[in-house]
Each structure stands twice: as C-alpha cells, then as structure tokens.
C-alpha positions, -999 to 999 in steps of 0.1 A, spaced: -66 -80 688 -104 -78 689 -123 -105 670 -140 -85 643 -151 -95 608 -121 -78 593 -98 -93 566 -69 -81 544 -71 -82 506 -41 -70 486 -28 -54 518 -59 -33 524 -83 -42 553 -120 -47 547 -150 -50 570 -173 -80 561 -203 -85 583 -241 -91 581 -272 -72 590 -301 -97 590 -299 -117 558 -277 -91 541 -239 -89 536 -221 -57 542 -185 -52 528 -166 -20 531 -130 -10 526 -113 4 557 -87 22 535 -57 12 556 -29 -13 557 -25 -9 595 -43 -37 614 -48 -16 645 -63 13 626 -84 -11 607 -99 -24 640 -107 11 652 -123 20 619 -142 -12 619 -157 -5 653 -167 30 643 -182 18 610 -202 -8 628 -216 19 651 -225 40 620 -243 10 604 -263 4 636 -272 41 639 -280 50 603 -293 19 586 -327 4 591 -324 -34 586 -357 -35 568 -345 -10 542 -309 -18 539 -311 -29 503 -326 4 491 -292 21 489 -258 6 484 -224 20 493 -192 5 478 -165 27 492 -136 7 477 -148 12 442 -167 45 445 -201 29 436 -231 45 453 -267 36 444 -300 51 456 -337 46 449 -357 78 449 -352 112 467 -357 100 503 -333 71 498 -308 95 481 -310 118 512 -305 89 536 -275 77 516 -259 111 516 -263 114 553 -246 80 558 -218 92 535 -213 124 555 -211 103 587 -186 79 572 -166 108 558 -163 123 593 -148 90 604 -122 93 577 -134 61 559 -138 75 524 -111 69 498 -84 95 503 -55 110 485 -20 98 491 -11 111 526 25 115 514 14 141 488 24 176 500 -3 202 500 7 234 483 -3 266 501 -29 287 482 -40 323 486 -76 315 489 -93 284 504 -107 259 480 -141 242 485 -138 206 498 -136 181 470 -163 155 471 -160 120 455 -171 125 419 -194 95 420 -211 108 451 -222 139 431 -245 119 409 -252 85 425 -283 79 404 -260 75 374 -239 47 390 -258 14 388 -247 -21 397 -250 -49 372 -278 -75 372 -267 -111 365 -281 -112 329 -260 -81 322 -229 -99 334 -237 -128 310 -238 -103 281 -204 -90 291 -191 -126 294 -202 -135 258 -190 -102 245 -155 -113 255 -160 -151 248 -170 -147 211 -157 -181 201 -184 -200 221 -211 -219 202 -246 -205 198 -259 -235 217 -237 -226 247 -248 -190 246 -285 -200 247 -279 -225 275 -261 -200 296 -286 -172 291 -316 -195 298 -301 -207 330 -291 -173 343 -324 -158 333 -342 -186 352 -320 -180 383 -324 -142 381 -362 -145 380 -362 -170 409 -340 -147 430 -360 -116 421 -333 -102 398 -309 -88 425 -278 -68 417 -249 -93 412 -230 -81 443 -261 -89 465 -260 -127 459 -250 -150 487 -246 -188 491 -281 -191 504 -295 -178 471 -278 -207 453 -289 -232 479 -325 -221 476 -323 -223 438 -310 -259 441 -339 -268 464 -362 -253 438 -346 -273 409 -347 -305 429 -385 -306 426 -384 -313 389 -347 -319 379 -323 -348 382 -289 -342 400 -271 -341 367 -293 -313 354 -289 -294 387 -251 -297 385 -252 -284 349 -271 -253 359 -250 -246 390 -219 -251 369 -231 -223 346 -237 -200 375 -203 -209 389 -187 -199 357 -206 -166 356 -198 -156 392 -162 -165 387 -161 -142 357 -179 -114 376 -154 -117 404 -124 -116 380 -138 -86 362 -146 -67 394 -184 -69 392 -186 -92 423 -163 -89 454 -173 -118 476 -165 -155 475 -181 -173 445 -215 -184 459 -218 -212 434 -184 -227 439 -181 -262 453 -219 -268 451 -220 -297 427 -240 -327 439 -222 -353 418 -185 -363 418 -166 -367 385 -169 -405 388 -206 -402 395 -212 -380 365 -192 -404 343 -213 -434 355 -245 -414 348 -234 -403 313 -243 -419 280 -238 -457 277 -214 -475 254 -227 -498 227 -218 -535 230 -205 -553 199 -237 -573 195 -258 -541 195 -235 -525 169 -239 -556 146 -277 -553 149 -278 -515 143 -255 -517 113 -268 -549 96 -262 -548 58 -299 -547 51 -304 -516 73 -275 -498 57 -287 -507 22 -321 -492 30 -306 -460 45 -283 -456 16 -312 -458 -9 -337 -437 10 -316 -413 31 -280 -413 21 -272 -383 43 -282 -403 74 -263 -434 61 -230 -416 57 -234 -397 90 -239 -428 112 -212 -447 93 -187 -419 98 -196 -417 135 -190 -455 138 -155 -455 123 -142 -421 134 -158 -413 168 -166 -377 155 -194 -358 171 -227 -355 154 -223 -317 150 -188 -322 135 -201 -347 109 -234 -330 100 -218 -297 94 -190 -311 70 -183 -291 39 -165 -305 8 -135 -283 16 -130 -305 47 -123 -336 27 -86 -338 23 -65 -363 3 -30 -355 14 -10 -370 30 -37 -396 35 -75 -394 32 -89 -375 62 -115 -351 75 -103 -317 87 -123 -305 116 -120 -267 119 -147 -258 144 -150 -277 177 -159 -273 214 -122 -273 224 -88 -266 209 -81 -303 210 -113 -308 189 -97 -290 159 -80 -320 143 -75 -342 113 -93 -375 113 -80 -403 90 -107 -422 71 -104 -456 55 -99 -450 18 -129 -470 5 -153 -449 28 -135 -417 20 -138 -423 -18 -175 -430 -15 -181 -399 5 -161 -377 -18 -181 -390 -48 -213 -383 -29 -202 -348 -20 -192 -338 -56 -209 -306 -67 -219 -296 -31 -206 -270 -7 -222 -284 24 -222 -322 22 -253 -331 42 -287 -316 44 -288 -310 81 -292 -273 91 -281 -257 123 -310 -253 148 -306 -225 173 -293 -239 205 -291 -275 191 -264 -274 165 -266 -295 133 -267 -330 148 -302 -328 163 -322 -344 134 -297 -372 128 -297 -380 165 -335 -382 166 -337 -405 136 -310 -427 151 -330 -430 183 -360 -441 163 -339 -467 146 -329 -481 180 -365 -482 191 -376 -501 160 -349 -527 167 -360 -529 203 -326 -518 216 -339 -500 246 -310 -502 270 -309 -469 290 -287 -440 278 -279 -454 243 -279 -425 219 -260 -413 188 -232 -401 211 -228 -437 222 -212 -444 188 -184 -420 197 -179 -439 230 -179 -473 212 -152 -462 188 -130 -450 216 -136 -481 236 -129 -503 205 -96 -484 199 -86 -491 235 -93 -528 232 -71 -528 201 -43 -515 222 -42 -480 206 -23 -457 229 -43 -431 249 -24 -402 232 -36 -414 198 -71 -420 210 -73 -385 225 -60 -370 192 -84 -390 171 -115 -383 193 -105 -347 201 -101 -349 238 -77 -328 259 -49 -348 274 -38 -333 307 -3 -348 308 28 -326 309 49 -354 293 26 -354 263 15 -318 260 49 -302 267 76 -328 260 62 -345 229 46 -336 196 13 -348 182 11 -377 158 13 -367 122 -19 -374 102 -1 -402 84 12 -418 116 -23 -416 131 -38 -432 100 -14 -461 103 -27 -467 138 -64 -462 133 -72 -474 98 -67 -511 107 -91 -505 136 -117 -490 112 -113 -520 89 -120 -544 118 -152 -525 126 -164 -527 90 -156 -564 90 -175 -569 122 -207 -554 107 -202 -572 74 -200 -539 55 -207 -540 18 -194 -510 -1 -203 -499 -36 
C-alpha cells in the first residue's frame, strides 16, 4: 500500500496532510483502504491545483461535518469551484449506496449539500467561544475558576491572532510557551497550558476540534516537581511563634474575625475560602460539634469537619445573631479568603518569619502533616482535609468514617495542637 497521510477513524478513512504551515484534514468517505488511497491521491492533486498556499486559510472545507467557510465574494467563488472539483471526484458525503432509487417520471435537479448553499452562515468557533460553551455546561465551577480560564484563553487567543479553533496546531502552543517563558515561572506556564489542555480536550469531545489535542503532554514540571515547588509546611517552632498567646489575645480583641479564621485553619486544615464563607447554618451540634462544608472545589471537599468543643462553643457564641459569621466578602476571581490571607502574610513579616512559600495555605499543610505524625490513617486525613483518595479498596469496598468516628480520631490531635501553642480560651 502507498505511504500516504491516511488514517482510519471509526472505520472511515481520512486524509491528514500539510500545505506549508497549515494542516488539511478531509474525510475520504469510505471504509475501503484501497479506495481511500485512490481518493487521497486525487484529493492531493485537487489541493495542489486549486489552492494557493498563501491563501489557504481564506476558506475552509470540512467535508466530514458539512462545514464550509468563505471570506468575501471572490473567496466564495474559489471555494465553490473547489467543491465542484471535489464533487466530481465523488468525495462529498453521499447517501447510503444501498438505498434504492425509485424511478420518477421527470428528472429532479441535483441535490446540493444544504450547507454549501449558504456557506457564509456556517462559521467555525473561536477559542473564547469554546470557553463560553465549556462553562455553559460546567455551571458548578467557581467564579475564580471561570475568570482564570477566560483570562488565559483570551491571552492565548490574542497571541495567536484569534484563529478558528480547528486551525490550531502544536506549534501554536509551543510559541505561546516560549512567549510566557520571558516573564513567567515554569509553574505558571504549566498552569496556563493546563487550562488550554482542558479546553482543547473539551473542544475535541464536543466536535469543535478534530485533531490531536495540541496542548496535551506539554507540561514542563512533573508531579513531584510541582509538589516540591508548592507551598511550604510550617514547622512546630514557627507555629508556636505565630500563635503565641499574646498575639491571639490581641487579634481576639481587635479583629475577632481574623482570630477565629486562623485558629480554625490551624486545627481543622480547612481552606481559607471554606472558613471565611461560613454561615451560622453550617455550625452543627449533632452527633458531635462540627462544621458542615457544603461548597468546595471537589466532591471530596463537601464534608463534615469535627471541631474541639471548647473552640466550637466559642465560635457559636460569636456567631449568634449573624447569618454569615465573618465579615469577609467574596472578591471576583479571588474568593472570600483573600483578605485574611494578606493579613496573615503581614503577621508573618512582622514576626520575621520569611521562609519562602509560607502562606495561609501552609496552615492546612501543617495540620495534615501533624495528623500524619500522630499516626492518623490516610483515609481519615483525606476525609478531614477534603482530598480525593484514588484507592479502589477505600472508595469502592469501604464506607467513609462517620462524623462521630472521625471526631474520636482528630479531636485528640486538635487538643495537642492547642496545648503546643499554650492556647488560652475564654
């Protein structure tokens, strides 16, 4: 068999080649490999004869899906000439050859492809439009996620001159990465490319893009490298300094919202956004005192977090008469934890705790690490923190801990942390 750029997809053969920097993909409308090769040869001749490489992107033919696009009268005429040539080669989508043709008394005019009648009405999607469709279906995602995705895709679209989504190739992603490398760290580049990977995967799944995902397998850092370059974990001595009784007393008097937020983060490992957005309806007494997290990044994040009774009682008393417990408002694209995170960072600077990558989120890491050192099983740690546990034995063959059982495991850990910082309650 000739070596031609032909491949089978769902049993149908396609031609996939290049003309200059541009990709050309066409259905050959057959499941027969020999017929596919013959049609591929003829179609390659048509491409060479009818398409000017400098103007190839002015009109676009997607025979498999009946999408034809033109730009202006001259371009429309050139496209229709190409369609007529391809039609003579029997490459347009056809009716089932097994269907019997009923004799008629008068001849009928030839049927043209309905989309070819008005090609100016058939437009491809630009990448920002694909993002809109993505979020139209993914309504559960956070506003911060939406803003991040749209900003990255818009930046990439502008950089790549806002092509139609089906025109993108791997080289476009590589050029964008080179551009980002001038001002961004590898972690930031990976984050942006990860967003594009998600959007192109969605576009392919929904039928807006037909090639291989150009952003796949393009990350610069491995999982281990990303973990090493993530936020740091507080050491015990640093926690003792940050939560000295005199500091907590001052915060409780001057800014009780901040006081309770950092205290809850220390003994529960909850995210800043989960704590700062708490409502009084999320404080539950039965079967044991706990926080009910209803809105989270993942399904595993929707959970019940036991809280040591003395802290829970203080918090409930403070929350009496309120709907939303703390003053922090949700900022577009930044959630509710932005303000408390900034104040916590200033507190670290004042204490001259300047070790790199220590932030509010480091309290979450400290609590998880402390649980591990206290021999709390990984299943309980994941349930407490709200992490997915990718283990068939646990997720399929075992049930989760009850809130009461989880409390029996973690409340002694919380008490040890409070003892370590010489906590003085009411």
